[in-house]
Backbone as a printed PyTorch tensor [residue, N CA C, xyz], in Angstrom:
tensor([[[104.8370, 100.7650, 102.1260],
         [104.7660,  99.7480, 101.0820],
         [103.6360, 100.0620, 100.1160]],

        [[103.8630,  99.7770,  98.8500],
         [102.8050,  99.9990,  97.8700],
         [101.7840,  98.8540,  97.9580]],

        [[100.6460,  99.0740,  97.3400],
         [ 99.6130,  98.0410,  97.3110],
         [100.1480,  96.7760,  96.6400]],

        [[100.8770,  96.9400,  95.5380],
         [101.4000,  95.7710,  94.8320],
         [102.4600,  95.0380,  95.6500]],

        [[103.2840,  95.7660,  96.3830],
         [104.2690,  95.1120,  97.2530],
         [103.5670,  94.2920,  98.3320]],

        [[102.4780,  94.8350,  98.8800],
         [101.7090,  94.1050,  99.8870],
         [101.0580,  92.8570,  99.2860]],

        [[100.5470,  93.0010,  98.0560],
         [ 99.9450,  91.8460,  97.3820],
         [100.9930,  90.7610,  97.1450]],

        [[102.1830,  91.1830,  96.7010],
         [103.2670,  90.2230,  96.4440],
         [103.6800,  89.5050,  97.7270]],

        [[103.6660,  90.2350,  98.8310],
         [103.9980,  89.6510, 100.1360],
         [102.9870,  88.5590, 100.5100]],

        [[101.7210,  88.8250, 100.2720],
         [100.6630,  87.8450, 100.5630],
         [100.8030,  86.6190,  99.6620]],

        [[101.0790,  86.8530,  98.3760],
         [101.2600,  85.7510,  97.4270],
         [102.4070,  84.8560,  97.8930]],

        [[103.4930,  85.4940,  98.3130],
         [104.6550,  84.7350,  98.7930],
         [104.3010,  83.9300, 100.0520]],

        [[103.5690,  84.5590, 100.9670],
         [103.1780,  83.8920, 102.2090],
         [102.3110,  82.6570, 101.9170]],

        [[101.3610,  82.8000, 101.0090],
         [100.4660,  81.6890, 100.6850],
         [101.1500,  80.6190,  99.8400]],

        [[102.1810,  81.0020,  99.0770],
         [102.8620,  80.0350,  98.2100],
         [103.6900,  79.0280,  99.0160]],

        [[103.8850,  79.2930, 100.2890],
         [104.6220,  78.3580, 101.1390],
         [103.8220,  77.0810, 101.4000]],

        [[102.5200,  77.1290, 101.1110],
         [101.6540,  75.9780, 101.3700],
         [101.1160,  75.4240, 100.0630]],

        [[101.1570,  74.1020,  99.9280],
         [100.5920,  73.4540,  98.7440],
         [ 99.1470,  73.0430,  98.9940]],

        [[ 98.8760,  72.6550, 100.2060],
         [ 97.5650,  72.1340, 100.5740],
         [ 96.6350,  73.2840, 100.9740]],

        [[ 95.3980,  73.2390, 100.4550],
         [ 94.4680,  74.3160, 100.7800],
         [ 94.0070,  74.2920, 102.2330]],

        [[ 94.1000,  73.1620, 102.8750],
         [ 93.7500,  73.1320, 104.3090],
         [ 94.7390,  73.9990, 105.0960]],

        [[ 95.9950,  73.9830, 104.6780],
         [ 97.0060,  74.8370, 105.3240],
         [ 96.7370,  76.3130, 105.0310]],

        [[ 96.2890,  76.5870, 103.8140],
         [ 95.9770,  77.9760, 103.4480],
         [ 94.7520,  78.4630, 104.2250]],

        [[ 93.7590,  77.5760, 104.4020],
         [ 92.6020,  77.9430, 105.2170],
         [ 93.0460,  78.2320, 106.6510]],

        [[ 93.9660,  77.4130, 107.1560],
         [ 94.4840,  77.6290, 108.5210],
         [ 95.1480,  78.9930, 108.6300]],

        [[ 95.9090,  79.3700, 107.5860],
         [ 96.5510,  80.6870, 107.5780],
         [ 95.4970,  81.7920, 107.5780]],

        [[ 94.4460,  81.6120, 106.7850],
         [ 93.3560,  82.6030, 106.7530],
         [ 92.7070,  82.7450, 108.1280]],

        [[ 92.4720,  81.6120, 108.7810],
         [ 91.8570,  81.6330, 110.1090],
         [ 92.7740,  82.3380, 111.1090]],

        [[ 94.0670,  82.0560, 110.9960],
         [ 95.0560,  82.7100, 111.8580],
         [ 95.0460,  84.2280, 111.6430]],

        [[ 94.9830,  84.6310, 110.3800],
         [ 94.9270,  86.0660, 110.0590],
         [ 93.6530,  86.6940, 110.6260]],

        [[ 92.5510,  85.9610, 110.5060],
         [ 91.2810,  86.4430, 111.0350],
         [ 91.3320,  86.6100, 112.5430]],

        [[ 91.9660,  85.6550, 113.2210],
         [ 92.0710,  85.7350, 114.6760],
         [ 92.9640,  86.8810, 115.1330]],

        [[ 93.8730,  87.3150, 114.2720],
         [ 94.7700,  88.4140, 114.6430],
         [ 94.1810,  89.7910, 114.3100]],

        [[ 93.0350,  89.8000, 113.6340],
         [ 92.3890,  91.0700, 113.2820],
         [ 91.8290,  91.7460, 114.5310]],

        [[ 92.0910,  93.0180, 114.6630],
         [ 91.5730,  93.7710, 115.8120],
         [ 90.0540,  93.7430, 115.8130]],

        [[ 89.4790,  93.7150, 116.9930],
         [ 88.0290,  93.7340, 117.1290],
         [ 87.5030,  95.1070, 116.7210]],

        [[ 86.4580,  95.1080, 115.9350],
         [ 85.8450,  96.3540, 115.4900],
         [ 85.0180,  96.9390, 116.6300]],

        [[ 85.1850,  98.2200, 116.8570],
         [ 84.4200,  98.9180, 117.8820],
         [ 82.9210,  98.7230, 117.6180]],

        [[ 82.1890,  98.4290, 118.6810],
         [ 80.7420,  98.1650, 118.5670],
         [ 79.9870,  99.3010, 117.8770]],

        [[ 80.4650, 100.5400, 118.0200],
         [ 79.7500, 101.6750, 117.4140],
         [ 79.7680, 101.6200, 115.8880]],

        [[ 80.6980, 100.8030, 115.3100],
         [ 80.7670, 100.6640, 113.8540],
         [ 79.9960,  99.4470, 113.3410]],

        [[ 79.4610,  98.6500, 114.2550],
         [ 78.6820,  97.4800, 113.8500],
         [ 77.2280,  97.9020, 113.6300]],

        [[ 77.0570,  98.7110, 112.6060],
         [ 75.7510,  99.2740, 112.2790],
         [ 75.2600,  98.6960, 110.9530]],

        [[ 73.9530,  98.7800, 110.7130],
         [ 73.4190,  98.2650, 109.4450],
         [ 74.0830,  98.8970, 108.2100]],

        [[ 74.4450, 100.1820, 108.2770],
         [ 75.0520, 100.8110, 107.0960],
         [ 76.4870, 100.3500, 106.8570]],

        [[ 77.1120,  99.7070, 107.8490],
         [ 78.4720,  99.1880, 107.6610],
         [ 78.5010,  97.7000, 107.3100]],

        [[ 77.3230,  97.0830, 107.1940],
         [ 77.2750,  95.6650, 106.8090],
         [ 77.4340,  95.5690, 105.2930]],

        [[ 78.2450,  94.6110, 104.8770],
         [ 78.4540,  94.3800, 103.4440],
         [ 77.3240,  93.4980, 102.9300]],

        [[ 76.5970,  94.0080, 101.9650],
         [ 75.5120,  93.2350, 101.3530],
         [ 76.1190,  92.1960, 100.4170]],

        [[ 75.5030,  91.0260, 100.3640],
         [ 75.9730,  89.9900,  99.4490],
         [ 76.8980,  88.9830, 100.0910]],

        [[ 77.1590,  89.1440, 101.3760],
         [ 78.0140,  88.1900, 102.0840],
         [ 77.1420,  87.1550, 102.7920]],

        [[ 77.6230,  85.9280, 102.7920],
         [ 76.9160,  84.8390, 103.4550],
         [ 76.8920,  85.0770, 104.9640]],

        [[ 78.0330,  85.5020, 105.5150],
         [ 78.0930,  85.8110, 106.9450],
         [ 78.0140,  87.3230, 107.1050]],

        [[ 77.9400,  87.7500, 108.3420],
         [ 77.8620,  89.1850, 108.5710],
         [ 79.2770,  89.7650, 108.5630]],

        [[ 79.4490,  90.7940, 107.7390],
         [ 80.7320,  91.4840, 107.6200],
         [ 80.4690,  92.9710, 107.7760]],

        [[ 81.2100,  93.5880, 108.6940],
         [ 81.1300,  95.0350, 108.8740],
         [ 82.4260,  95.6370, 108.3800]],

        [[ 82.2980,  96.7640, 107.6990],
         [ 83.4730,  97.4650, 107.1940],
         [ 83.3040,  98.9460, 107.4540]],

        [[ 84.3190,  99.5350, 108.0650],
         [ 84.3120, 100.9670, 108.3380],
         [ 85.5410, 101.5870, 107.6860]],

        [[ 85.3860, 102.8010, 107.1880],
         [ 86.5070, 103.5090, 106.5660],
         [ 86.5410, 104.9370, 107.0730]],

        [[ 87.7440, 105.4180, 107.3220],
         [ 87.9520, 106.8030, 107.7230],
         [ 89.1680, 107.3500, 106.9920]],

        [[ 89.1730, 108.6450, 106.7990],
         [ 90.2910, 109.3030, 106.1380],
         [ 91.1850, 109.9140, 107.2050]],

        [[ 92.4890, 109.6850, 107.0710],
         [ 93.4510, 110.2380, 108.0080],
         [ 94.6650, 110.6930, 107.2160]],

        [[ 94.9050, 111.9980, 107.1890],
         [ 96.0320, 112.5810, 106.4400],
         [ 96.0690, 112.1200, 104.9870]],

        [[ 94.9180, 112.0910, 104.3410],
         [ 94.8490, 111.7270, 102.9350],
         [ 94.8710, 110.2300, 102.6600]],

        [[ 94.9800, 109.4510, 103.7290],
         [ 95.0190, 107.9940, 103.5850],
         [ 93.7140, 107.3900, 104.0930]],

        [[ 93.2380, 106.3850, 103.4040],
         [ 92.0260, 105.6910, 103.8140],
         [ 92.4060, 104.5790, 104.7850]],

        [[ 91.7490, 104.5490, 105.9240],
         [ 92.0000, 103.5390, 106.9480],
         [ 90.7480, 102.6720, 107.0570]],

        [[ 90.9310, 101.3790, 106.8290],
         [ 89.8080, 100.4440, 106.9160],
         [ 89.8970,  99.6390, 108.2050]],

        [[ 88.7270,  99.3540, 108.7500],
         [ 88.5880,  98.4380, 109.8770],
         [ 87.4210,  97.5280, 109.5240]],

        [[ 87.5100,  96.2950, 109.9430],
         [ 86.4150,  95.3890, 109.6370],
         [ 86.3760,  94.2110, 110.5690]],

        [[ 85.2870,  93.4850, 110.4730],
         [ 85.1130,  92.2880, 111.2820],
         [ 84.0270,  91.4360, 110.6490]],

        [[ 84.0500,  90.1620, 110.9860],
         [ 83.0180,  89.2450, 110.5320],
         [ 82.6880,  88.2820, 111.6600]],

        [[ 81.4860,  87.7170, 111.5920],
         [ 81.1140,  86.7230, 112.5890],
         [ 81.5690,  85.3180, 112.1730]],

        [[ 82.2050,  85.1920, 111.0200],
         [ 82.7560,  83.9170, 110.5550],
         [ 84.2730,  84.0270, 110.4960]],

        [[ 84.9650,  83.0930, 111.1220],
         [ 86.4110,  83.2040, 111.2790],
         [ 87.1690,  83.1730, 109.9380]],

        [[ 86.7240,  82.3710, 108.9820],
         [ 87.3870,  82.3330, 107.6750],
         [ 87.2110,  83.6640, 106.9420]],

        [[ 86.0120,  84.2020, 106.9960],
         [ 85.7170,  85.4830, 106.3460],
         [ 86.5140,  86.6040, 107.0160]],

        [[ 86.6770,  86.4970, 108.3140],
         [ 87.4870,  87.4720, 109.0500],
         [ 88.9180,  87.4940, 108.5000]],

        [[ 89.4190,  86.3300, 108.1200],
         [ 90.7450,  86.2410, 107.5050],
         [ 90.7960,  86.9430, 106.1630]],

        [[ 89.7380,  86.8020, 105.3840],
         [ 89.6550,  87.4750, 104.0820],
         [ 89.5990,  88.9840, 104.2910]],

        [[ 88.7940,  89.4130, 105.2510],
         [ 88.7030,  90.8470, 105.5850],
         [ 90.0930,  91.3610, 105.9860]],

        [[ 90.7980,  90.5810, 106.7770],
         [ 92.1340,  90.9370, 107.2340],
         [ 93.0870,  91.1490, 106.0520]],

        [[ 93.0240,  90.2600, 105.0600],
         [ 93.8750,  90.3980, 103.8670],
         [ 93.5600,  91.6820, 103.1090]],

        [[ 92.2730,  91.9410, 102.9020],
         [ 91.8750,  93.1420, 102.1560],
         [ 92.2920,  94.4100, 102.8910]],

        [[ 92.1380,  94.4080, 104.2040],
         [ 92.5480,  95.5770, 104.9920],
         [ 94.0640,  95.7630, 104.9110]],

        [[ 94.7880,  94.6640, 105.0080],
         [ 96.2540,  94.7380, 104.9400],
         [ 96.7060,  95.3730, 103.6330]],

        [[ 96.0530,  95.0050, 102.5390],
         [ 96.4520,  95.4860, 101.2160],
         [ 95.9910,  96.9290, 100.9590]],

        [[ 94.7550,  97.2580, 101.3280],
         [ 94.1860,  98.5390, 100.9120],
         [ 94.2540,  99.6610, 101.9530]],

        [[ 94.3550,  99.3150, 103.2150],
         [ 94.3860, 100.3510, 104.2530],
         [ 95.6920, 101.1430, 104.1810]],

        [[ 95.6230, 102.4110, 104.5730],
         [ 96.7840, 103.3100, 104.5740],
         [ 97.2640, 103.6740, 103.1760]],

        [[ 96.3160, 103.7630, 102.2540],
         [ 96.6200, 104.2110, 100.8940],
         [ 95.6210, 105.2870, 100.5080]],

        [[ 95.9700, 106.0700,  99.5000],
         [ 95.0880, 107.1450,  99.0580],
         [ 93.9090, 106.5580,  98.2780]],

        [[ 92.8080, 107.3080,  98.2130],
         [ 91.6810, 106.8340,  97.4040],
         [ 92.0860, 106.5070,  95.9630]],

        [[ 92.9330, 107.3570,  95.3610],
         [ 93.3690, 107.1020,  93.9860],
         [ 94.1300, 105.7880,  93.8620]],

        [[ 95.0200, 105.5330,  94.8080],
         [ 95.7750, 104.2740,  94.7710],
         [ 94.8230, 103.0780,  94.8280]],

        [[ 93.8370, 103.1740,  95.6910],
         [ 92.8690, 102.0780,  95.8570],
         [ 92.0340, 101.9030,  94.5920]],

        [[ 91.5830, 103.0130,  94.0350],
         [ 90.7410, 102.9480,  92.8360],
         [ 91.4980, 102.4640,  91.6080]],

        [[ 92.7920, 102.7500,  91.5480],
         [ 93.5770, 102.4140,  90.3580],
         [ 94.3090, 101.0800,  90.4590]],

        [[ 94.0160, 100.3090,  91.4810],
         [ 94.7330,  99.0500,  91.6440],
         [ 93.8780,  97.8640,  91.2550]],

        [[ 94.5490,  96.8510,  90.7450],
         [ 93.8850,  95.5840,  90.4700],
         [ 94.3230,  94.6380,  91.5800]],

        [[ 93.3850,  94.0320,  92.2480],
         [ 93.7180,  93.1220,  93.3420],
         [ 94.0150,  91.7310,  92.7780]],

        [[ 95.2010,  91.5990,  92.2100],
         [ 95.5870,  90.3470,  91.5590],
         [ 95.9220,  89.2300,  92.5480]],

        [[ 96.1950,  89.5750,  93.7970],
         [ 96.5670,  88.5400,  94.7610],
         [ 95.4380,  87.5220,  94.9800]],

        [[ 94.1940,  87.9710,  94.8340],
         [ 93.0380,  87.0920,  95.0470],
         [ 93.1090,  85.8900,  94.1090]],

        [[ 93.4040,  86.1530,  92.8230],
         [ 93.5080,  85.0610,  91.8480],
         [ 94.8180,  84.2940,  92.0140]],

        [[ 95.8990,  85.0160,  92.2730],
         [ 97.2280,  84.3730,  92.3710],
         [ 97.3080,  83.3510,  93.5040]],

        [[ 96.6290,  83.6210,  94.6200],
         [ 96.6800,  82.6420,  95.7170],
         [ 95.5540,  81.6080,  95.5860]],

        [[ 94.6930,  81.7840,  94.5720],
         [ 93.6250,  80.8200,  94.3180],
         [ 92.4440,  80.9610,  95.2660]],

        [[ 92.3210,  82.1360,  95.8630],
         [ 91.2890,  82.3310,  96.8800],
         [ 89.8840,  82.1450,  96.3310]],

        [[ 89.5820,  82.8380,  95.2380],
         [ 88.2220,  82.8030,  94.7010],
         [ 87.7760,  81.3830,  94.3350]],

        [[ 88.6810,  80.6210,  93.7410],
         [ 88.3060,  79.2720,  93.2950],
         [ 88.1710,  78.2760,  94.4480]],

        [[ 88.6910,  78.6320,  95.6300],
         [ 88.5890,  77.7300,  96.7790],
         [ 87.5470,  78.1840,  97.8050]],

        [[ 86.7270,  79.1320,  97.4060],
         [ 85.6260,  79.5740,  98.2670],
         [ 84.3160,  79.0700,  97.6780]],

        [[ 83.3340,  78.8970,  98.5310],
         [ 82.0130,  78.5380,  98.0230],
         [ 81.5010,  79.7150,  97.1860]],

        [[ 80.5540,  79.4740,  96.2780],
         [ 80.0370,  80.5830,  95.4560],
         [ 79.5200,  81.7610,  96.2820]],

        [[ 78.8580,  81.4870,  97.4040],
         [ 78.3390,  82.6030,  98.2070],
         [ 79.4790,  83.3730,  98.8820]],

        [[ 80.5230,  82.6690,  99.3340],
         [ 81.6810,  83.3550,  99.9310],
         [ 82.4260,  84.1600,  98.8660]],

        [[ 82.5220,  83.5860,  97.6720],
         [ 83.1810,  84.2700,  96.5600],
         [ 82.4380,  85.5600,  96.2110]],

        [[ 81.1060,  85.4780,  96.1890],
         [ 80.2920,  86.6870,  95.9460],
         [ 80.5260,  87.7060,  97.0540]],

        [[ 80.6500,  87.2290,  98.2820],
         [ 80.9180,  88.1160,  99.4120],
         [ 82.2470,  88.8210,  99.2740]],

        [[ 83.2590,  88.0890,  98.7970],
         [ 84.5840,  88.6770,  98.5710],
         [ 84.4920,  89.8100,  97.5580]],

        [[ 83.7760,  89.5560,  96.4650],
         [ 83.5820,  90.5830,  95.4320],
         [ 82.8620,  91.7980,  96.0330]],

        [[ 81.8600,  91.5420,  96.8720],
         [ 81.1180,  92.6340,  97.5200],
         [ 82.0170,  93.4510,  98.4500]],

        [[ 82.9180,  92.7720,  99.1780],
         [ 83.8340,  93.4880, 100.0730],
         [ 84.7610,  94.4040,  99.2830]],

        [[ 85.3150,  93.8710,  98.1970],
         [ 86.2230,  94.6750,  97.3630],
         [ 85.4680,  95.8640,  96.7770]],

        [[ 84.2650,  95.6050,  96.2790],
         [ 83.4400,  96.6630,  95.6950],
         [ 83.1540,  97.7560,  96.7290]],

        [[ 82.8330,  97.3550,  97.9640],
         [ 82.5340,  98.3270,  99.0110],
         [ 83.7650,  99.1640,  99.3620]],

        [[ 84.9250,  98.5350,  99.4110],
         [ 86.1570,  99.2750,  99.7250],
         [ 86.4640, 100.3010,  98.6260]],

        [[ 86.2030,  99.9070,  97.3870],
         [ 86.4200, 100.8480,  96.2710],
         [ 85.3770, 101.9660,  96.3000]],

        [[ 84.1470, 101.6470,  96.7460],
         [ 83.1160, 102.6760,  96.8720],
         [ 83.4910, 103.6950,  97.9500]],

        [[ 84.0340, 103.2050,  99.0590],
         [ 84.5330, 104.1180, 100.0970],
         [ 85.6050, 105.0280,  99.5180]],

        [[ 86.5230, 104.4580,  98.7530],
         [ 87.6060, 105.2500,  98.1570],
         [ 87.0330, 106.3200,  97.2320]],

        [[ 86.0330, 105.9390,  96.4490],
         [ 85.3890, 106.8790,  95.5310],
         [ 84.6940, 108.0060,  96.2970]],

        [[ 84.0070, 107.6560,  97.3610],
         [ 83.3050, 108.6520,  98.1730],
         [ 84.2890, 109.6200,  98.8420]],

        [[ 85.3680, 109.0950,  99.3900],
         [ 86.3470, 109.9750, 100.0320],
         [ 87.0860, 110.8280,  99.0160]],

        [[ 87.3090, 110.2920,  97.8280],
         [ 87.9450, 111.0710,  96.7600],
         [ 87.0440, 112.2460,  96.3730]],

        [[ 85.7550, 111.9710,  96.2530],
         [ 84.7940, 113.0290,  95.8910],
         [ 84.7630, 114.1180,  96.9610]],

        [[ 84.8790, 113.7310,  98.2430],
         [ 84.8940, 114.7200,  99.3320],
         [ 86.1240, 115.6110,  99.2720]],

        [[ 87.2420, 115.0720,  98.7550],
         [ 88.4930, 115.8350,  98.7050],
         [ 88.4490, 116.9250,  97.6440]],

        [[ 87.6230, 116.7420,  96.6390],
         [ 87.6280, 117.6860,  95.5150],
         [ 86.7780, 118.9030,  95.7590]]])
């Protein structure tokens, strides 16, 4: 699936709910289904700066595709991490760098987060794009 197809799938999933409490429940459910990050990746260099809660993000390259893993100590944030991983993992650095993550605005995520959580979301996206940039540079 392309990044945009994955984004459209998320938009469709969230559009089934009118109430934001239901959308928060879906985020929490997604967070609970996220695989636990191996302790060896819970290092200071994998912590996302600018997040209210602690968020770890790890990236590895496998057959030209970037694979992301992440975790947070806050269940709602874990759901956000889960969404970003679902959309961006298993894509090439170029695909990640050239995509606009429109699903964030379409599902109303940013406007329904506290300012500090919203800043954290921006930091997570920025870090994932930085990983893509770094792996792209290694390929050349």
